[in-house]
VEXPAPA-357309 format. One record per atom (N, C-alpha, C): residue in three letters; y, x, z. Coordinates in steps of 0.1 Angstrom, whole numbers, plus 5000, padded with zeros to 4 digits. Layout:
N
<atom res="ala" v="Y" u="X" w="Z"/>
...
END
This chain:
113
<atom res="unk" v="6817" u="9119" w="1735"/>
<atom res="unk" v="6815" u="9130" w="1725"/>
<atom res="unk" v="6828" u="9137" w="1722"/>
<atom res="unk" v="6828" u="9150" w="1723"/>
<atom res="unk" v="6840" u="9158" w="1720"/>
<atom res="unk" v="6841" u="9161" w="1705"/>
<atom res="unk" v="6852" u="9159" w="1700"/>
<atom res="unk" v="6855" u="9163" w="1686"/>
<atom res="unk" v="6868" u="9169" w="1684"/>
<atom res="unk" v="6868" u="9180" w="1677"/>
<atom res="unk" v="6881" u="9187" w="1673"/>
<atom res="unk" v="6881" u="9186" w="1657"/>
<atom res="unk" v="6891" u="9180" w="1652"/>
<atom res="unk" v="6892" u="9178" w="1637"/>
<atom res="unk" v="6904" u="9185" w="1632"/>
<atom res="unk" v="6902" u="9195" w="1623"/>
<atom res="unk" v="6913" u="9202" w="1617"/>
<atom res="unk" v="6917" u="9195" w="1604"/>
<atom res="unk" v="6930" u="9196" w="1600"/>
<atom res="unk" v="6935" u="9191" w="1588"/>
<atom res="unk" v="6947" u="9200" w="1583"/>
<atom res="unk" v="6951" u="9198" w="1571"/>
<atom res="unk" v="6963" u="9205" w="1566"/>
<atom res="unk" v="6960" u="9217" w="1557"/>
<atom res="unk" v="6948" u="9221" w="1556"/>
<atom res="unk" v="6945" u="9232" w="1547"/>
<atom res="unk" v="6947" u="9229" w="1533"/>
<atom res="unk" v="6946" u="9240" w="1524"/>
<atom res="unk" v="6948" u="9238" w="1510"/>
<atom res="unk" v="6951" u="9250" w="1503"/>
<atom res="unk" v="6955" u="9249" w="1490"/>
<atom res="unk" v="6958" u="9260" w="1482"/>
<atom res="unk" v="6973" u="9261" w="1481"/>
<atom res="unk" v="6978" u="9273" w="1484"/>
<atom res="unk" v="6993" u="9276" w="1484"/>
<atom res="unk" v="6996" u="9289" w="1478"/>
<atom res="unk" v="7007" u="9291" w="1471"/>
<atom res="unk" v="7011" u="9303" w="1465"/>
<atom res="unk" v="7016" u="9313" w="1476"/>
<atom res="unk" v="7015" u="9326" w="1473"/>
<atom res="unk" v="7020" u="9336" w="1482"/>
<atom res="unk" v="7035" u="9333" w="1485"/>
<atom res="unk" v="7038" u="9334" w="1498"/>
<atom res="unk" v="7052" u="9331" w="1503"/>
<atom res="unk" v="7054" u="9317" w="1507"/>
<atom res="unk" v="7044" u="9308" w="1504"/>
<atom res="unk" v="7045" u="9294" w="1508"/>
<atom res="unk" v="7041" u="9291" w="1522"/>
<atom res="unk" v="7041" u="9279" w="1525"/>
<atom res="unk" v="7039" u="9274" w="1539"/>
<atom res="unk" v="7028" u="9263" w="1540"/>
<atom res="unk" v="7021" u="9263" w="1551"/>
<atom res="unk" v="7012" u="9252" w="1554"/>
<atom res="unk" v="7013" u="9249" w="1569"/>
<atom res="unk" v="7010" u="9236" w="1572"/>
<atom res="unk" v="7010" u="9233" w="1587"/>
<atom res="unk" v="6996" u="9227" w="1589"/>
<atom res="unk" v="6988" u="9234" w="1598"/>
<atom res="unk" v="6975" u="9229" w="1602"/>
<atom res="unk" v="6977" u="9220" w="1614"/>
<atom res="unk" v="6968" u="9210" w="1615"/>
<atom res="unk" v="6968" u="9202" w="1627"/>
<atom res="unk" v="6953" u="9201" w="1632"/>
<atom res="unk" v="6952" u="9200" w="1645"/>
<atom res="unk" v="6939" u="9198" w="1652"/>
<atom res="unk" v="6940" u="9186" w="1661"/>
<atom res="unk" v="6932" u="9176" w="1658"/>
<atom res="unk" v="6932" u="9164" w="1666"/>
<atom res="unk" v="6920" u="9164" w="1675"/>
<atom res="unk" v="6922" u="9161" w="1688"/>
<atom res="unk" v="6911" u="9162" w="1697"/>
<atom res="unk" v="6907" u="9148" w="1703"/>
<atom res="unk" v="6895" u="9145" w="1704"/>
<atom res="unk" v="6890" u="9133" w="1711"/>
<atom res="unk" v="6879" u="9137" w="1720"/>
<atom res="unk" v="6878" u="9129" w="1731"/>
<atom res="unk" v="6867" u="9131" w="1741"/>
<atom res="unk" v="6871" u="9142" w="1751"/>
<atom res="unk" v="6882" u="9147" w="1751"/>
<atom res="unk" v="6887" u="9157" w="1761"/>
<atom res="unk" v="6901" u="9154" w="1764"/>
<atom res="unk" v="6905" u="9158" w="1776"/>
<atom res="unk" v="6920" u="9157" w="1780"/>
<atom res="unk" v="6926" u="9170" w="1775"/>
<atom res="unk" v="6932" u="9169" w="1763"/>
<atom res="unk" v="6937" u="9180" w="1756"/>
<atom res="unk" v="6947" u="9189" w="1764"/>
<atom res="unk" v="6955" u="9182" w="1772"/>
<atom res="unk" v="6965" u="9189" w="1779"/>
<atom res="unk" v="6961" u="9200" w="1789"/>
<atom res="unk" v="6948" u="9199" w="1793"/>
<atom res="unk" v="6944" u="9209" w="1803"/>
<atom res="unk" v="6937" u="9221" w="1796"/>
<atom res="unk" v="6935" u="9220" w="1783"/>
<atom res="unk" v="6928" u="9230" w="1776"/>
<atom res="unk" v="6937" u="9241" w="1771"/>
<atom res="unk" v="6932" u="9254" w="1771"/>
<atom res="unk" v="6938" u="9264" w="1762"/>
<atom res="unk" v="6933" u="9262" w="1748"/>
<atom res="unk" v="6942" u="9261" w="1739"/>
<atom res="unk" v="6938" u="9258" w="1725"/>
<atom res="unk" v="6941" u="9270" w="1716"/>
<atom res="unk" v="6932" u="9272" w="1707"/>
<atom res="unk" v="6934" u="9284" w="1698"/>
<atom res="unk" v="6931" u="9280" w="1683"/>
<atom res="unk" v="6937" u="9288" w="1675"/>
<atom res="unk" v="6933" u="9289" w="1661"/>
<atom res="unk" v="6927" u="9302" w="1657"/>
<atom res="unk" v="6915" u="9301" w="1651"/>
<atom res="unk" v="6908" u="9313" w="1647"/>
<atom res="unk" v="6906" u="9311" w="1631"/>
<atom res="unk" v="6903" u="9323" w="1625"/>
<atom res="unk" v="6900" u="9322" w="1611"/>
<atom res="unk" v="6889" u="9332" w="1607"/>
<atom res="unk" v="6882" u="9328" w="1597"/>
<atom res="unk" v="6871" u="9336" w="1592"/>
<atom res="unk" v="6871" u="9337" w="1577"/>
<atom res="unk" v="6873" u="9349" w="1572"/>
<atom res="unk" v="6874" u="9352" w="1558"/>
<atom res="unk" v="6859" u="9356" w="1553"/>
<atom res="unk" v="6856" u="9354" w="1540"/>
<atom res="unk" v="6843" u="9357" w="1536"/>
<atom res="unk" v="6839" u="9372" w="1539"/>
<atom res="unk" v="6827" u="9374" w="1545"/>
<atom res="unk" v="6823" u="9387" w="1548"/>
<atom res="unk" v="6829" u="9393" w="1560"/>
<atom res="unk" v="6837" u="9386" w="1567"/>
<atom res="unk" v="6844" u="9391" w="1579"/>
<atom res="unk" v="6840" u="9383" w="1591"/>
<atom res="unk" v="6843" u="9389" w="1603"/>
<atom res="unk" v="6840" u="9382" w="1616"/>
<atom res="unk" v="6852" u="9372" w="1618"/>
<atom res="unk" v="6849" u="9362" w="1626"/>
<atom res="unk" v="6859" u="9352" w="1630"/>
<atom res="unk" v="6869" u="9360" w="1640"/>
<atom res="unk" v="6881" u="9357" w="1638"/>
<atom res="unk" v="6892" u="9364" w="1646"/>
<atom res="unk" v="6902" u="9354" w="1651"/>
<atom res="unk" v="6907" u="9357" w="1662"/>
<atom res="unk" v="6918" u="9349" w="1668"/>
<atom res="unk" v="6931" u="9351" w="1661"/>
<atom res="unk" v="6937" u="9340" w="1657"/>
<atom res="unk" v="6950" u="9340" w="1651"/>
<atom res="unk" v="6961" u="9338" w="1661"/>
<atom res="unk" v="6959" u="9328" w="1669"/>
<atom res="unk" v="6969" u="9324" w="1680"/>
<atom res="unk" v="6963" u="9315" w="1690"/>
<atom res="unk" v="6968" u="9316" w="1702"/>
<atom res="unk" v="6964" u="9305" w="1711"/>
<atom res="unk" v="6975" u="9302" w="1720"/>
<atom res="unk" v="6974" u="9290" w="1727"/>
<atom res="unk" v="6984" u="9285" w="1736"/>
<atom res="unk" v="6978" u="9279" w="1748"/>
<atom res="unk" v="6983" u="9283" w="1760"/>
<atom res="unk" v="6977" u="9278" w="1772"/>
<atom res="unk" v="6983" u="9264" w="1775"/>
<atom res="unk" v="6978" u="9258" w="1785"/>
<atom res="unk" v="6982" u="9244" w="1789"/>
<atom res="unk" v="6997" u="9245" w="1794"/>
<atom res="unk" v="7002" u="9256" w="1798"/>
<atom res="unk" v="7016" u="9257" w="1802"/>
<atom res="unk" v="7025" u="9261" w="1791"/>
<atom res="unk" v="7019" u="9264" w="1779"/>
<atom res="unk" v="7027" u="9266" w="1767"/>
<atom res="unk" v="7029" u="9281" w="1764"/>
<atom res="unk" v="7022" u="9290" w="1772"/>
<atom res="unk" v="7023" u="9304" w="1768"/>
<atom res="unk" v="7015" u="9307" w="1756"/>
<atom res="unk" v="7021" u="9315" w="1747"/>
<atom res="unk" v="7014" u="9317" w="1734"/>
<atom res="unk" v="7011" u="9332" w="1732"/>
<atom res="unk" v="7001" u="9334" w="1723"/>
<atom res="unk" v="6996" u="9347" w="1720"/>
<atom res="unk" v="6993" u="9348" w="1706"/>
<atom res="unk" v="6997" u="9358" w="1698"/>
<atom res="unk" v="6995" u="9359" w="1684"/>
<atom res="unk" v="6988" u="9372" w="1680"/>
<atom res="unk" v="6980" u="9371" w="1670"/>
<atom res="unk" v="6975" u="9383" w="1663"/>
<atom res="unk" v="6987" u="9391" w="1657"/>
<atom res="unk" v="6986" u="9404" w="1658"/>
<atom res="unk" v="6998" u="9411" w="1653"/>
<atom res="unk" v="7001" u="9408" w="1638"/>
<atom res="unk" v="6991" u="9406" w="1630"/>
<atom res="unk" v="6994" u="9404" w="1616"/>
<atom res="unk" v="7001" u="9391" w="1613"/>
<atom res="unk" v="7002" u="9382" w="1622"/>
<atom res="unk" v="7008" u="9369" w="1619"/>
<atom res="unk" v="7021" u="9367" w="1627"/>
<atom res="unk" v="7024" u="9376" w="1636"/>
<atom res="unk" v="7036" u="9375" w="1644"/>
<atom res="unk" v="7048" u="9374" w="1635"/>
<atom res="unk" v="7057" u="9364" w="1639"/>
<atom res="unk" v="7069" u="9362" w="1631"/>
<atom res="unk" v="7067" u="9353" w="1619"/>
<atom res="unk" v="7055" u="9350" w="1615"/>
<atom res="unk" v="7052" u="9342" w="1604"/>
<atom res="unk" v="7045" u="9328" w="1608"/>
<atom res="unk" v="7037" u="9329" w="1618"/>
<atom res="unk" v="7029" u="9317" w="1623"/>
<atom res="unk" v="7035" u="9313" w="1636"/>
<atom res="unk" v="7034" u="9300" w="1639"/>
<atom res="unk" v="7038" u="9294" w="1651"/>
<atom res="unk" v="7028" u="9284" w="1656"/>
<atom res="unk" v="7023" u="9286" w="1668"/>
<atom res="unk" v="7014" u="9276" w="1674"/>
<atom res="unk" v="7021" u="9267" w="1683"/>
<atom res="unk" v="7018" u="9254" w="1683"/>
<atom res="unk" v="7025" u="9245" w="1692"/>
<atom res="unk" v="7015" u="9234" w="1695"/>
<atom res="unk" v="7019" u="9226" w="1705"/>
<atom res="unk" v="7010" u="9215" w="1709"/>
<atom res="unk" v="7018" u="9203" w="1715"/>
<atom res="unk" v="7012" u="9191" w="1714"/>
<atom res="unk" v="7016" u="9180" w="1721"/>
<atom res="unk" v="7004" u="9174" w="1729"/>
<atom res="unk" v="7006" u="9162" w="1734"/>
<atom res="unk" v="6995" u="9156" w="1742"/>
<atom res="unk" v="6983" u="9153" w="1733"/>
<atom res="unk" v="6985" u="9152" w="1720"/>
<atom res="unk" v="6974" u="9147" w="1711"/>
<atom res="unk" v="6968" u="9157" w="1702"/>
<atom res="unk" v="6977" u="9167" w="1698"/>
<atom res="unk" v="6972" u="9177" w="1688"/>
<atom res="unk" v="6977" u="9191" w="1691"/>
<atom res="unk" v="6971" u="9200" w="1683"/>
<atom res="unk" v="6976" u="9214" w="1683"/>
<atom res="unk" v="6979" u="9217" w="1669"/>
<atom res="unk" v="6990" u="9225" w="1667"/>
<atom res="unk" v="6995" u="9227" w="1653"/>
<atom res="unk" v="6996" u="9242" w="1651"/>
<atom res="unk" v="6995" u="9246" w="1638"/>
<atom res="unk" v="6997" u="9260" w="1634"/>
<atom res="unk" v="7006" u="9259" w="1622"/>
<atom res="unk" v="7019" u="9263" w="1624"/>
<atom res="unk" v="7028" u="9264" w="1613"/>
<atom res="unk" v="7027" u="9278" w="1607"/>
<atom res="unk" v="7024" u="9278" w="1594"/>
<atom res="unk" v="7022" u="9291" w="1587"/>
<atom res="unk" v="7032" u="9293" w="1576"/>
<atom res="unk" v="7040" u="9303" w="1578"/>
<atom res="unk" v="7051" u="9305" w="1568"/>
<atom res="unk" v="7048" u="9319" w="1562"/>
<atom res="unk" v="7055" u="9322" w="1550"/>
<atom res="unk" v="7053" u="9335" w="1544"/>
<atom res="unk" v="7039" u="9339" w="1542"/>
<atom res="unk" v="7031" u="9329" w="1537"/>
<atom res="unk" v="7017" u="9332" w="1536"/>
<atom res="unk" v="7014" u="9343" w="1526"/>
<atom res="unk" v="7003" u="9350" w="1529"/>
<atom res="unk" v="6999" u="9362" w="1521"/>
<atom res="unk" v="6984" u="9359" w="1516"/>
<atom res="unk" v="6980" u="9366" w="1505"/>
<atom res="unk" v="6966" u="9364" w="1501"/>
<atom res="unk" v="6956" u="9368" w="1512"/>
<atom res="unk" v="6960" u="9377" w="1520"/>
<atom res="unk" v="6951" u="9381" w="1531"/>
<atom res="unk" v="6949" u="9371" w="1542"/>
<atom res="unk" v="6958" u="9360" w="1542"/>
<atom res="unk" v="6956" u="9349" w="1551"/>
<atom res="unk" v="6945" u="9339" w="1547"/>
<atom res="unk" v="6940" u="9341" w="1535"/>
<atom res="unk" v="6929" u="9332" w="1530"/>
<atom res="unk" v="6917" u="9333" w="1539"/>
<atom res="unk" v="6913" u="9321" w="1544"/>
<atom res="unk" v="6902" u="9321" w="1553"/>
<atom res="unk" v="6899" u="9306" w="1556"/>
<atom res="unk" v="6888" u="9304" w="1563"/>
<atom res="unk" v="6886" u="9291" w="1569"/>
<atom res="unk" v="6892" u="9292" w="1583"/>
<atom res="unk" v="6900" u="9282" w="1587"/>
<atom res="unk" v="6907" u="9282" w="1599"/>
<atom res="unk" v="6901" u="9272" w="1609"/>
<atom res="unk" v="6898" u="9276" w="1621"/>
<atom res="unk" v="6891" u="9268" w="1631"/>
<atom res="unk" v="6900" u="9265" w="1643"/>
<atom res="unk" v="6899" u="9254" w="1648"/>
<atom res="unk" v="6905" u="9250" w="1661"/>
<atom res="unk" v="6895" u="9252" w="1672"/>
<atom res="unk" v="6900" u="9257" w="1683"/>
<atom res="unk" v="6891" u="9260" w="1694"/>
<atom res="unk" v="6898" u="9255" w="1707"/>
<atom res="unk" v="6890" u="9249" w="1716"/>
<atom res="unk" v="6895" u="9245" w="1729"/>
<atom res="unk" v="6887" u="9250" w="1741"/>
<atom res="unk" v="6893" u="9256" w="1751"/>
<atom res="unk" v="6886" u="9261" w="1762"/>
<atom res="unk" v="6892" u="9256" w="1775"/>
<atom res="unk" v="6883" u="9252" w="1784"/>
<atom res="unk" v="6887" u="9249" w="1798"/>
<atom res="unk" v="6875" u="9251" w="1807"/>
<atom res="unk" v="6877" u="9259" w="1817"/>
<atom res="unk" v="6866" u="9263" w="1826"/>
<atom res="unk" v="6854" u="9268" w="1818"/>
<atom res="unk" v="6843" u="9262" w="1820"/>
<atom res="unk" v="6831" u="9267" w="1812"/>
<atom res="unk" v="6829" u="9260" w="1799"/>
<atom res="unk" v="6838" u="9251" w="1796"/>
<atom res="unk" v="6837" u="9243" w="1784"/>
<atom res="unk" v="6844" u="9249" w="1772"/>
<atom res="unk" v="6838" u="9249" w="1761"/>
<atom res="unk" v="6844" u="9255" w="1749"/>
<atom res="unk" v="6839" u="9246" w="1737"/>
<atom res="unk" v="6849" u="9243" w="1728"/>
<atom res="unk" v="6846" u="9234" w="1717"/>
<atom res="unk" v="6852" u="9240" w="1704"/>
<atom res="unk" v="6846" u="9237" w="1693"/>
<atom res="unk" v="6851" u="9242" w="1680"/>
<atom res="unk" v="6852" u="9230" w="1670"/>
<atom res="unk" v="6861" u="9231" w="1661"/>
<atom res="unk" v="6862" u="9221" w="1650"/>
<atom res="unk" v="6853" u="9226" w="1639"/>
<atom res="unk" v="6854" u="9219" w="1628"/>
<atom res="unk" v="6845" u="9222" w="1616"/>
<atom res="unk" v="6852" u="9231" w="1607"/>
<atom res="unk" v="6865" u="9233" w="1608"/>
<atom res="unk" v="6873" u="9243" w="1600"/>
<atom res="unk" v="6880" u="9236" w="1588"/>
<atom res="unk" v="6890" u="9242" w="1584"/>
<atom res="unk" v="6897" u="9238" w="1572"/>
<atom res="unk" v="6901" u="9250" w="1563"/>
<atom res="unk" v="6899" u="9249" w="1550"/>
<atom res="unk" v="6901" u="9261" w="1542"/>
<atom res="unk" v="6915" u="9263" w="1538"/>
<atom res="unk" v="6920" u="9275" w="1539"/>
<atom res="unk" v="6933" u="9279" w="1535"/>
<atom res="unk" v="6931" u="9290" w="1524"/>
<atom res="unk" v="6937" u="9287" w="1513"/>
<atom res="unk" v="6936" u="9297" w="1502"/>
<atom res="unk" v="6950" u="9300" w="1497"/>
<atom res="unk" v="6954" u="9313" w="1497"/>
<atom res="unk" v="6967" u="9318" w="1493"/>
<atom res="unk" v="6965" u="9326" w="1480"/>
<atom res="unk" v="6969" u="9320" w="1469"/>
<atom res="unk" v="6967" u="9326" w="1456"/>
<atom res="unk" v="6977" u="9321" w="1446"/>
<atom res="unk" v="6981" u="9330" w="1437"/>
<atom res="unk" v="6990" u="9326" w="1426"/>
<atom res="unk" v="6982" u="9321" w="1414"/>
END
């Protein structure tokens, strides 16, 4: 059974930082392209960043220079710095390989003073 489990969300003040983690089981994480998506209330889910199995990264323009995606053999991470209220959303981990695609259950990130 494949599971992606996100952690690290929470409430943070504007300008603060959070580090999200995504732990995978049931798949060989190293062959997957892994991504972080987010969905704010009333909005569509959108790609935040992704990282290929070779380590190539891609970022949404609004998070470039503030967020960093990384991976090791067990987890995928999203380091989020200089957080803004508009970053508030549920953040989801996603894994893709060939025809296979998996999602985590999401972790809430709230940026508010």
